[in-house]
CHARMM-style PDB file with segment names, atoms N, HN, CA, C and O in Angstrom:
ATOM      1  N   MET     1      98.018  87.477 104.904  1.00  0.00      PROA
ATOM      2  CA  MET     1      96.809  88.159 105.577  1.00  0.00      PROA
ATOM      3  C   MET     1      96.811  89.571 105.006  1.00  0.00      PROA
ATOM      4  O   MET     1      97.793  90.120 104.506  1.00  0.00      PROA
ATOM      5  N   ILE     2      95.750  90.028 105.123  1.00  0.00      PROA
ATOM      6  HN  ILE     2      94.952  89.582 105.529  1.00  0.00      PROA
ATOM      7  CA  ILE     2      95.582  91.264 104.751  1.00  0.00      PROA
ATOM      8  C   ILE     2      95.819  92.346 105.653  1.00  0.00      PROA
ATOM      9  O   ILE     2      95.525  92.275 106.846  1.00  0.00      PROA
ATOM     10  N   LEU     3      96.401  93.457 105.060  1.00  0.00      PROA
ATOM     11  HN  LEU     3      96.640  93.515 104.091  1.00  0.00      PROA
ATOM     12  CA  LEU     3      96.644  94.234 106.148  1.00  0.00      PROA
ATOM     13  C   LEU     3      95.627  94.762 107.434  1.00  0.00      PROA
ATOM     14  O   LEU     3      95.864  95.031 108.612  1.00  0.00      PROA
ATOM     15  N   SER     4      94.575  94.768 106.737  1.00  0.00      PROA
ATOM     16  HN  SER     4      94.383  94.549 105.780  1.00  0.00      PROA
ATOM     17  CA  SER     4      93.604  95.191 107.634  1.00  0.00      PROA
ATOM     18  C   SER     4      93.134  94.487 108.579  1.00  0.00      PROA
ATOM     19  O   SER     4      92.520  94.989 109.521  1.00  0.00      PROA
ATOM     20  N   LYS     5      93.401  92.996 108.433  1.00  0.00      PROA
ATOM     21  HN  LYS     5      93.900  92.588 107.669  1.00  0.00      PROA
ATOM     22  CA  LYS     5      93.083  91.913 109.360  1.00  0.00      PROA
ATOM     23  C   LYS     5      94.420  91.786 110.471  1.00  0.00      PROA
ATOM     24  O   LYS     5      94.332  91.391 111.634  1.00  0.00      PROA
ATOM     25  N   GLN     6      95.593  92.209 109.808  1.00  0.00      PROA
ATOM     26  HN  GLN     6      95.665  92.530 108.863  1.00  0.00      PROA
ATOM     27  CA  GLN     6      96.875  92.340 110.592  1.00  0.00      PROA
ATOM     28  C   GLN     6      96.594  93.362 111.782  1.00  0.00      PROA
ATOM     29  O   GLN     6      96.703  93.048 112.967  1.00  0.00      PROA
ATOM     30  N   ILE     7      96.180  94.750 111.278  1.00  0.00      PROA
ATOM     31  HN  ILE     7      96.091  95.005 110.315  1.00  0.00      PROA
ATOM     32  CA  ILE     7      95.919  95.719 112.382  1.00  0.00      PROA
ATOM     33  C   ILE     7      94.975  95.614 113.113  1.00  0.00      PROA
ATOM     34  O   ILE     7      94.850  96.402 114.051  1.00  0.00      PROA
ATOM     35  N   SER     8      94.127  94.687 112.898  1.00  0.00      PROA
ATOM     36  HN  SER     8      94.229  94.047 112.136  1.00  0.00      PROA
ATOM     37  CA  SER     8      92.463  94.336 113.808  1.00  0.00      PROA
ATOM     38  C   SER     8      93.451  93.366 115.216  1.00  0.00      PROA
ATOM     39  O   SER     8      93.470  93.495 116.440  1.00  0.00      PROA
ATOM     40  N   VAL     9      94.106  92.499 114.331  1.00  0.00      PROA
ATOM     41  HN  VAL     9      94.091  92.394 113.337  1.00  0.00      PROA
ATOM     42  CA  VAL     9      94.783  91.524 115.363  1.00  0.00      PROA
ATOM     43  C   VAL     9      95.279  91.745 116.478  1.00  0.00      PROA
ATOM     44  O   VAL     9      95.160  91.258 117.602  1.00  0.00      PROA
ATOM     45  N   ILE    10      96.086  92.872 115.830  1.00  0.00      PROA
ATOM     46  HN  ILE    10      96.182  93.267 114.917  1.00  0.00      PROA
ATOM     47  CA  ILE    10      96.950  93.739 116.414  1.00  0.00      PROA
ATOM     48  C   ILE    10      96.205  94.449 117.898  1.00  0.00      PROA
ATOM     49  O   ILE    10      96.428  94.221 119.087  1.00  0.00      PROA
ATOM     50  N   VAL    11      95.346  95.292 117.287  1.00  0.00      PROA
ATOM     51  HN  VAL    11      95.165  95.478 116.321  1.00  0.00      PROA
ATOM     52  CA  VAL    11      94.972  95.980 117.949  1.00  0.00      PROA
ATOM     53  C   VAL    11      93.720  95.018 119.186  1.00  0.00      PROA
ATOM     54  O   VAL    11      93.646  95.405 120.352  1.00  0.00      PROA
ATOM     55  N   GLU    12      93.156  94.228 118.861  1.00  0.00      PROA
ATOM     56  HN  GLU    12      93.216  93.914 117.914  1.00  0.00      PROA
ATOM     57  CA  GLU    12      92.568  93.067 119.755  1.00  0.00      PROA
ATOM     58  C   GLU    12      93.409  92.904 120.967  1.00  0.00      PROA
ATOM     59  O   GLU    12      92.949  92.816 122.106  1.00  0.00      PROA
ATOM     60  N   GLN    13      94.848  92.864 120.613  1.00  0.00      PROA
ATOM     61  HN  GLN    13      95.222  92.935 119.689  1.00  0.00      PROA
ATOM     62  CA  GLN    13      95.372  92.270 121.867  1.00  0.00      PROA
ATOM     63  C   GLN    13      95.865  93.220 122.895  1.00  0.00      PROA
ATOM     64  O   GLN    13      96.502  92.842 123.878  1.00  0.00      PROA
ATOM     65  N   MET    14      95.494  94.744 122.602  1.00  0.00      PROA
ATOM     66  HN  MET    14      94.977  95.052 121.803  1.00  0.00      PROA
ATOM     67  CA  MET    14      95.921  95.884 123.352  1.00  0.00      PROA
ATOM     68  C   MET    14      94.517  95.914 124.298  1.00  0.00      PROA
ATOM     69  O   MET    14      93.427  95.344 124.275  1.00  0.00      PROA
ATOM     70  N   PRO    15      95.137  96.832 125.069  1.00  0.00      PROA
ATOM     71  CA  PRO    15      94.506  97.081 126.419  1.00  0.00      PROA
ATOM     72  C   PRO    15      93.191  97.881 125.920  1.00  0.00      PROA
ATOM     73  O   PRO    15      93.344  98.491 124.862  1.00  0.00      PROA
ATOM     74  N   GLU    16      91.896  97.963 126.545  1.00  0.00      PROA
ATOM     75  HN  GLU    16      91.772  97.467 127.405  1.00  0.00      PROA
ATOM     76  CA  GLU    16      91.142  98.801 125.992  1.00  0.00      PROA
ATOM     77  C   GLU    16      91.584 100.393 125.998  1.00  0.00      PROA
ATOM     78  O   GLU    16      91.155 101.144 125.122  1.00  0.00      PROA
ATOM     79  N   TYR    17      92.131 100.681 126.643  1.00  0.00      PROA
ATOM     80  HN  TYR    17      92.480 100.070 127.354  1.00  0.00      PROA
ATOM     81  CA  TYR    17      92.882 102.386 126.842  1.00  0.00      PROA
ATOM     82  C   TYR    17      93.486 102.468 125.744  1.00  0.00      PROA
ATOM     83  O   TYR    17      93.224 103.482 125.097  1.00  0.00      PROA
ATOM     84  N   ASN    18      94.286 101.678 125.252  1.00  0.00      PROA
ATOM     85  HN  ASN    18      94.499 100.855 125.778  1.00  0.00      PROA
ATOM     86  CA  ASN    18      95.495 101.756 124.058  1.00  0.00      PROA
ATOM     87  C   ASN    18      94.424 101.496 122.825  1.00  0.00      PROA
ATOM     88  O   ASN    18      94.773 102.029 121.772  1.00  0.00      PROA
ATOM     89  N   GLN    19      93.439 100.917 122.790  1.00  0.00      PROA
ATOM     90  HN  GLN    19      93.156 100.484 123.646  1.00  0.00      PROA
ATOM     91  CA  GLN    19      92.529 100.580 121.501  1.00  0.00      PROA
ATOM     92  C   GLN    19      91.922 101.919 121.572  1.00  0.00      PROA
ATOM     93  O   GLN    19      91.879 102.197 120.374  1.00  0.00      PROA
ATOM     94  N   ARG    20      91.306 103.169 122.340  1.00  0.00      PROA
ATOM     95  HN  ARG    20      91.341 102.944 123.313  1.00  0.00      PROA
ATOM     96  CA  ARG    20      90.520 103.933 122.235  1.00  0.00      PROA
ATOM     97  C   ARG    20      91.374 104.922 121.681  1.00  0.00      PROA
ATOM     98  O   ARG    20      90.956 105.858 121.000  1.00  0.00      PROA
ATOM     99  N   LEU    21      92.637 104.716 121.979  1.00  0.00      PROA
ATOM    100  HN  LEU    21      92.977 103.956 122.532  1.00  0.00      PROA
ATOM    101  CA  LEU    21      93.707 106.070 121.330  1.00  0.00      PROA
ATOM    102  C   LEU    21      93.908 105.709 119.827  1.00  0.00      PROA
ATOM    103  O   LEU    21      93.731 106.562 118.957  1.00  0.00      PROA
ATOM    104  N   VAL    22      94.214 104.656 119.587  1.00  0.00      PROA
ATOM    105  HN  VAL    22      94.357 103.963 120.294  1.00  0.00      PROA
ATOM    106  CA  VAL    22      93.846 103.941 118.190  1.00  0.00      PROA
ATOM    107  C   VAL    22      93.253 104.178 117.417  1.00  0.00      PROA
ATOM    108  O   VAL    22      93.675 104.304 116.267  1.00  0.00      PROA
ATOM    109  N   LEU    23      91.696 104.369 117.869  1.00  0.00      PROA
ATOM    110  HN  LEU    23      91.354 104.266 118.803  1.00  0.00      PROA
ATOM    111  CA  LEU    23      90.661 104.569 117.289  1.00  0.00      PROA
ATOM    112  C   LEU    23      90.527 106.003 116.944  1.00  0.00      PROA
ATOM    113  O   LEU    23      89.940 106.386 115.932  1.00  0.00      PROA
ATOM    114  N   GLU    24      91.112 106.827 117.853  1.00  0.00      PROA
ATOM    115  HN  GLU    24      91.589 106.516 118.676  1.00  0.00      PROA
ATOM    116  CA  GLU    24      91.236 108.227 117.868  1.00  0.00      PROA
ATOM    117  C   GLU    24      91.807 109.023 116.856  1.00  0.00      PROA
ATOM    118  O   GLU    24      91.377 110.037 116.306  1.00  0.00      PROA
ATOM    119  N   LEU    25      93.459 108.018 116.621  1.00  0.00      PROA
ATOM    120  HN  LEU    25      93.808 107.195 117.068  1.00  0.00      PROA
ATOM    121  CA  LEU    25      94.295 107.932 115.586  1.00  0.00      PROA
ATOM    122  C   LEU    25      93.508 108.215 114.020  1.00  0.00      PROA
ATOM    123  O   LEU    25      93.285 109.155 113.258  1.00  0.00      PROA
ATOM    124  N   VAL    26      93.311 107.018 114.099  1.00  0.00      PROA
ATOM    125  HN  VAL    26      93.492 106.254 114.718  1.00  0.00      PROA
ATOM    126  CA  VAL    26      92.718 106.453 112.832  1.00  0.00      PROA
ATOM    127  C   VAL    26      91.565 107.419 112.179  1.00  0.00      PROA
ATOM    128  O   VAL    26      91.516 107.670 110.975  1.00  0.00      PROA
ATOM    129  N   LYS    27      90.577 107.960 113.224  1.00  0.00      PROA
ATOM    130  HN  LYS    27      90.616 107.756 114.203  1.00  0.00      PROA
ATOM    131  CA  LYS    27      89.549 109.009 113.124  1.00  0.00      PROA
ATOM    132  C   LYS    27      89.911 110.090 112.452  1.00  0.00      PROA
ATOM    133  O   LYS    27      89.344 110.532 111.452  1.00  0.00      PROA
ATOM    134  N   SER    28      91.220 110.700 113.194  1.00  0.00      PROA
ATOM    135  HN  SER    28      91.680 110.341 114.006  1.00  0.00      PROA
ATOM    136  CA  SER    28      91.959 111.769 112.732  1.00  0.00      PROA
ATOM    137  C   SER    28      92.223 111.626 111.485  1.00  0.00      PROA
ATOM    138  O   SER    28      91.808 112.514 110.739  1.00  0.00      PROA
ATOM    139  N   MET    29      92.979 110.486 110.896  1.00  0.00      PROA
ATOM    140  HN  MET    29      93.316 109.765 111.503  1.00  0.00      PROA
ATOM    141  CA  MET    29      93.408 110.374 109.489  1.00  0.00      PROA
ATOM    142  C   MET    29      92.591 110.637 108.367  1.00  0.00      PROA
ATOM    143  O   MET    29      92.894 111.174 107.301  1.00  0.00      PROA
ATOM    144  N   LEU    30      91.231 110.065 108.857  1.00  0.00      PROA
ATOM    145  HN  LEU    30      90.985 109.629 109.722  1.00  0.00      PROA
ATOM    146  CA  LEU    30      90.215 110.103 107.671  1.00  0.00      PROA
ATOM    147  C   LEU    30      89.616 111.587 107.450  1.00  0.00      PROA
ATOM    148  O   LEU    30      89.256 112.324 108.369  1.00  0.00      PROA
ATOM    149  N   HSD    31      89.566 111.928 105.949  1.00  0.00      PROA
ATOM    150  HN  HSD    31      89.858 111.329 105.202  1.00  0.00      PROA
ATOM    151  CA  HSD    31      89.273 112.952 105.331  1.00  0.00      PROA
ATOM    152  C   HSD    31      87.561 112.212 105.174  1.00  0.00      PROA
ATOM    153  O   HSD    31      87.254 111.030 105.014  1.00  0.00      PROA
ATOM    154  N   PRO    32      86.892 113.145 105.265  1.00  0.00      PROA
ATOM    155  CA  PRO    32      85.278 113.370 105.176  1.00  0.00      PROA
ATOM    156  C   PRO    32      85.144 112.541 103.976  1.00  0.00      PROA
ATOM    157  O   PRO    32      84.384 111.577 104.069  1.00  0.00      PROA
ATOM    158  N   ASP    33      85.898 112.796 102.590  1.00  0.00      PROA
ATOM    159  HN  ASP    33      86.515 113.579 102.515  1.00  0.00      PROA
ATOM    160  CA  ASP    33      86.114 111.910 101.117  1.00  0.00      PROA
ATOM    161  C   ASP    33      86.124 110.744 101.645  1.00  0.00      PROA
ATOM    162  O   ASP    33      85.186 109.983 101.408  1.00  0.00      PROA
ATOM    163  N   ASP    34      87.111 110.376 102.416  1.00  0.00      PROA
ATOM    164  HN  ASP    34      87.873 110.994 102.608  1.00  0.00      PROA
ATOM    165  CA  ASP    34      87.239 109.060 102.310  1.00  0.00      PROA
ATOM    166  C   ASP    34      86.278 108.203 103.077  1.00  0.00      PROA
ATOM    167  O   ASP    34      86.677 107.043 102.966  1.00  0.00      PROA
ATOM    168  N   VAL    35      85.381 108.245 103.678  1.00  0.00      PROA
ATOM    169  HN  VAL    35      85.057 109.186 103.768  1.00  0.00      PROA
ATOM    170  CA  VAL    35      83.969 107.685 104.098  1.00  0.00      PROA
ATOM    171  C   VAL    35      82.908 107.304 103.317  1.00  0.00      PROA
ATOM    172  O   VAL    35      81.980 108.012 102.928  1.00  0.00      PROA
ATOM    173  N   LEU    36      83.106 106.139 103.112  1.00  0.00      PROA
ATOM    174  HN  LEU    36      83.860 105.563 103.429  1.00  0.00      PROA
ATOM    175  CA  LEU    36      81.652 105.320 102.110  1.00  0.00      PROA
ATOM    176  C   LEU    36      80.525 105.515 102.168  1.00  0.00      PROA
ATOM    177  O   LEU    36      80.039 104.484 102.634  1.00  0.00      PROA
ATOM    178  N   THR    37      79.581 106.386 101.937  1.00  0.00      PROA
ATOM    179  HN  THR    37      79.976 107.224 101.558  1.00  0.00      PROA
ATOM    180  CA  THR    37      77.999 106.198 102.612  1.00  0.00      PROA
ATOM    181  C   THR    37      77.425 105.200 101.659  1.00  0.00      PROA
ATOM    182  O   THR    37      77.698 104.866 100.506  1.00  0.00      PROA
ATOM    183  N   ASP    38      76.383 104.779 102.695  1.00  0.00      PROA
ATOM    184  HN  ASP    38      76.162 105.050 103.632  1.00  0.00      PROA
ATOM    185  CA  ASP    38      75.211 103.450 102.251  1.00  0.00      PROA
ATOM    186  C   ASP    38      75.207 103.879 100.640  1.00  0.00      PROA
ATOM    187  O   ASP    38      75.761 103.080  99.884  1.00  0.00      PROA
ATOM    188  N   GLU    39      74.714 104.895 100.148  1.00  0.00      PROA
ATOM    189  HN  GLU    39      74.265 105.544 100.762  1.00  0.00      PROA
ATOM    190  CA  GLU    39      74.596 104.849  98.920  1.00  0.00      PROA
ATOM    191  C   GLU    39      76.216 104.548  98.008  1.00  0.00      PROA
ATOM    192  O   GLU    39      76.172 103.795  97.035  1.00  0.00      PROA
ATOM    193  N   ASP    40      77.317 105.071  98.339  1.00  0.00      PROA
ATOM    194  HN  ASP    40      77.353 105.682  99.129  1.00  0.00      PROA
ATOM    195  CA  ASP    40      78.361 104.441  97.864  1.00  0.00      PROA
ATOM    196  C   ASP    40      78.430 102.837  97.442  1.00  0.00      PROA
ATOM    197  O   ASP    40      78.638 102.206  96.406  1.00  0.00      PROA
ATOM    198  N   ILE    41      78.144 102.539  98.805  1.00  0.00      PROA
ATOM    199  HN  ILE    41      77.975 103.051  99.647  1.00  0.00      PROA
ATOM    200  CA  ILE    41      78.642 100.971  98.859  1.00  0.00      PROA
ATOM    201  C   ILE    41      77.254 100.041  98.016  1.00  0.00      PROA
ATOM    202  O   ILE    41      77.518  99.049  97.337  1.00  0.00      PROA
ATOM    203  N   ALA    42      76.146 100.424  98.153  1.00  0.00      PROA
ATOM    204  HN  ALA    42      75.931 101.230  98.705  1.00  0.00      PROA
ATOM    205  CA  ALA    42      75.155  99.855  97.049  1.00  0.00      PROA
ATOM    206  C   ALA    42      75.686 100.654  95.773  1.00  0.00      PROA
ATOM    207  O   ALA    42      75.241  99.836  94.968  1.00  0.00      PROA
ATOM    208  N   ASP    43      76.150 101.391  95.150  1.00  0.00      PROA
ATOM    209  HN  ASP    43      76.511 102.055  95.805  1.00  0.00      PROA
ATOM    210  CA  ASP    43      76.376 101.578  93.915  1.00  0.00      PROA
ATOM    211  C   ASP    43      77.814 100.975  93.731  1.00  0.00      PROA
ATOM    212  O   ASP    43      78.207 100.685  92.601  1.00  0.00      PROA
ATOM    213  N   ILE    44      78.403 100.834  94.562  1.00  0.00      PROA
ATOM    214  HN  ILE    44      78.084 101.070  95.480  1.00  0.00      PROA
ATOM    215  CA  ILE    44      79.712  99.751  94.530  1.00  0.00      PROA
ATOM    216  C   ILE    44      79.508  98.225  94.221  1.00  0.00      PROA
ATOM    217  O   ILE    44      80.168  97.541  93.438  1.00  0.00      PROA
ATOM    218  N   LYS    45      78.620  97.902  94.881  1.00  0.00      PROA
ATOM    219  HN  LYS    45      78.084  98.458  95.516  1.00  0.00      PROA
ATOM    220  CA  LYS    45      77.964  96.438  95.049  1.00  0.00      PROA
ATOM    221  C   LYS    45      77.193  96.260  93.343  1.00  0.00      PROA
ATOM    222  O   LYS    45      77.519  95.360  92.569  1.00  0.00      PROA
ATOM    223  N   GLN    46      76.188  97.282  93.043  1.00  0.00      PROA
ATOM    224  HN  GLN    46      75.923  98.013  93.671  1.00  0.00      PROA
ATOM    225  CA  GLN    46      75.774  96.916  91.862  1.00  0.00      PROA
ATOM    226  C   GLN    46      76.807  97.259  90.538  1.00  0.00      PROA
ATOM    227  O   GLN    46      76.452  96.997  89.389  1.00  0.00      PROA
ATOM    228  N   ALA    47      78.050  97.842  90.832  1.00  0.00      PROA
ATOM    229  HN  ALA    47      78.338  98.055  91.765  1.00  0.00      PROA
ATOM    230  CA  ALA    47      78.563  97.893  89.457  1.00  0.00      PROA
ATOM    231  C   ALA    47      79.584  96.963  89.701  1.00  0.00      PROA
ATOM    232  O   ALA    47      80.447  96.969  88.823  1.00  0.00      PROA
ATOM    233  N   ARG    48      79.776  96.090  90.699  1.00  0.00      PROA
ATOM    234  HN  ARG    48      79.075  96.085  91.412  1.00  0.00      PROA
ATOM    235  CA  ARG    48      80.178  94.344  90.768  1.00  0.00      PROA
ATOM    236  C   ARG    48      79.649  93.442  90.148  1.00  0.00      PROA
ATOM    237  O   ARG    48      80.184  92.687  89.336  1.00  0.00      PROA
ATOM    238  N   ALA    49      78.199  93.477  90.611  1.00  0.00      PROA
ATOM    239  HN  ALA    49      77.765  94.091  91.271  1.00  0.00      PROA
ATOM    240  CA  ALA    49      77.496  92.821  89.747  1.00  0.00      PROA
ATOM    241  C   ALA    49      77.126  92.675  88.380  1.00  0.00      PROA
ATOM    242  O   ALA    49      76.868  91.605  87.828  1.00  0.00      PROA
ATOM    243  N   GLU    50      77.110  94.276  87.649  1.00  0.00      PROA
ATOM    244  HN  GLU    50      77.319  95.145  88.097  1.00  0.00      PROA
ATOM    245  CA  GLU    50      77.001  94.385  86.414  1.00  0.00      PROA
ATOM    246  C   GLU    50      78.335  93.787  85.990  1.00  0.00      PROA
ATOM    247  O   GLU    50      77.965  92.812  85.335  1.00  0.00      PROA
ATOM    248  N   PHE    51      79.770  93.786  85.969  1.00  0.00      PROA
ATOM    249  HN  PHE    51      80.071  94.578  86.501  1.00  0.00      PROA
ATOM    250  CA  PHE    51      80.895  93.282  85.935  1.00  0.00      PROA
ATOM    251  C   PHE    51      80.858  92.221  85.769  1.00  0.00      PROA
ATOM    252  O   PHE    51      80.971  91.723  84.649  1.00  0.00      PROA
ATOM    253  N   ALA    52      80.670  91.489  86.952  1.00  0.00      PROA
ATOM    254  HN  ALA    52      80.578  91.893  87.862  1.00  0.00      PROA
ATOM    255  CA  ALA    52      80.423  90.017  86.999  1.00  0.00      PROA
ATOM    256  C   ALA    52      79.410  89.529  85.732  1.00  0.00      PROA
ATOM    257  O   ALA    52      79.650  88.432  85.227  1.00  0.00      PROA
ATOM    258  N   ARG    53      78.193  90.396  85.174  1.00  0.00      PROA
ATOM    259  HN  ARG    53      77.998  91.287  85.585  1.00  0.00      PROA
ATOM    260  CA  ARG    53      77.452  89.806  83.987  1.00  0.00      PROA
ATOM    261  C   ARG    53      77.920  90.220  82.820  1.00  0.00      PROA
ATOM    262  O   ARG    53      77.282  90.087  81.776  1.00  0.00      PROA
ATOM    263  N   GLY    54      78.820  90.640  82.877  1.00  0.00      PROA
ATOM    264  HN  GLY    54      79.338  90.749  83.725  1.00  0.00      PROA
ATOM    265  CA  GLY    54      79.735  91.179  81.662  1.00  0.00      PROA
ATOM    266  C   GLY    54      79.290  92.474  81.019  1.00  0.00      PROA
ATOM    267  O   GLY    54      79.534  92.885  79.884  1.00  0.00      PROA
ATOM    268  N   GLU    55      78.637  92.986  81.920  1.00  0.00      PROA
ATOM    269  HN  GLU    55      78.439  92.652  82.841  1.00  0.00      PROA
ATOM    270  CA  GLU    55      78.056  94.532  81.232  1.00  0.00      PROA
ATOM    271  C   GLU    55      78.834  96.045  81.634  1.00  0.00      PROA
ATOM    272  O   GLU    55      78.650  96.980  82.414  1.00  0.00      PROA
ATOM    273  N   TYR    56      79.693  95.686  80.704  1.00  0.00      PROA
ATOM    274  HN  TYR    56      79.842  94.927  80.071  1.00  0.00      PROA
ATOM    275  CA  TYR    56      80.907  96.818  80.796  1.00  0.00      PROA
ATOM    276  C   TYR    56      81.210  97.381  79.540  1.00  0.00      PROA
ATOM    277  O   TYR    56      80.739  96.981  78.475  1.00  0.00      PROA
ATOM    278  N   THR    57      81.972  98.279  79.670  1.00  0.00      PROA
ATOM    279  HN  THR    57      82.355  98.604  80.535  1.00  0.00      PROA
ATOM    280  CA  THR    57      82.654  98.478  77.981  1.00  0.00      PROA
ATOM    281  C   THR    57      84.120  98.715  78.252  1.00  0.00      PROA
ATOM    282  O   THR    57      84.551  99.401  79.179  1.00  0.00      PROA
ATOM    283  N   ARG    58      84.711  98.196  77.517  1.00  0.00      PROA
ATOM    284  HN  ARG    58      84.361  97.638  76.764  1.00  0.00      PROA
ATOM    285  CA  ARG    58      85.977  98.498  77.595  1.00  0.00      PROA
ATOM    286  C   ARG    58      86.508  99.364  77.252  1.00  0.00      PROA
ATOM    287  O   ARG    58      85.999 100.162  76.465  1.00  0.00      PROA
ATOM    288  N   HSD    59      87.988  99.516  77.846  1.00  0.00      PROA
ATOM    289  HN  HSD    59      88.401  98.868  78.486  1.00  0.00      PROA
ATOM    290  CA  HSD    59      88.591 100.813  77.302  1.00  0.00      PROA
ATOM    291  C   HSD    59      88.505 101.066  75.939  1.00  0.00      PROA
ATOM    292  O   HSD    59      87.679 101.740  75.323  1.00  0.00      PROA
ATOM    293  N   GLU    60      89.651 100.317  75.474  1.00  0.00      PROA
ATOM    294  HN  GLU    60      90.322  99.769  75.974  1.00  0.00      PROA
ATOM    295  CA  GLU    60      89.465 100.326  73.776  1.00  0.00      PROA
ATOM    296  C   GLU    60      88.368 100.712  72.988  1.00  0.00      PROA
ATOM    297  O   GLU    60      88.634 101.168  71.876  1.00  0.00      PROA
ATOM    298  N   ASP    61      87.196 100.627  73.327  1.00  0.00      PROA
ATOM    299  HN  ASP    61      86.980 100.257  74.231  1.00  0.00      PROA
ATOM    300  CA  ASP    61      86.202 100.789  72.618  1.00  0.00      PROA
ATOM    301  C   ASP    61      85.543 101.921  73.156  1.00  0.00      PROA
ATOM    302  O   ASP    61      84.316 101.975  73.073  1.00  0.00      PROA
ATOM    303  N   ILE    62      86.019 102.602  73.559  1.00  0.00      PROA
ATOM    304  HN  ILE    62      87.016 102.558  73.627  1.00  0.00      PROA
ATOM    305  CA  ILE    62      85.628 104.306  73.770  1.00  0.00      PROA
ATOM    306  C   ILE    62      86.168 105.266  72.839  1.00  0.00      PROA
ATOM    307  O   ILE    62      87.329 104.951  72.577  1.00  0.00      PROA
ATOM    308  N   ASP    63      85.843 106.190  72.301  1.00  0.00      PROA
ATOM    309  HN  ASP    63      84.900 106.446  72.513  1.00  0.00      PROA
ATOM    310  CA  ASP    63      86.298 107.237  71.524  1.00  0.00      PROA
ATOM    311  C   ASP    63      86.526 108.194  72.154  1.00  0.00      PROA
ATOM    312  O   ASP    63      85.666 109.074  72.183  1.00  0.00      PROA
ATOM    313  N   TRP    64      87.693 108.355  72.840  1.00  0.00      PROA
ATOM    314  HN  TRP    64      88.392 107.641  72.817  1.00  0.00      PROA
ATOM    315  CA  TRP    64      88.135 109.721  73.768  1.00  0.00      PROA
ATOM    316  C   TRP    64      88.342 110.919  73.044  1.00  0.00      PROA
ATOM    317  O   TRP    64      88.480 111.991  73.631  1.00  0.00      PROA
ATOM    318  N   ASP    65      88.371 110.825  71.909  1.00  0.00      PROA
ATOM    319  HN  ASP    65      88.259 109.953  71.432  1.00  0.00      PROA
ATOM    320  CA  ASP    65      88.358 112.200  71.258  1.00  0.00      PROA
ATOM    321  C   ASP    65      87.173 112.952  71.188  1.00  0.00      PROA
ATOM    322  OT1 ASP    65      87.177 114.063  70.658  1.00  0.00      PROA
TER     323      ASP     65
END
């Protein structure tokens, strides 16, 4: 089971008061740069679709000089 699912299962078993505390704790750990915007999510979906269609450049094909 993925870690986020395990956390979710545990939190769901807690009383609501403790769930609110966990929520505040988790929110305090987030840095603003860690939060995905709707635009970020759309870009990720587009990139995954392009990759699935074989539209990518291999690392060794890039001239890094």
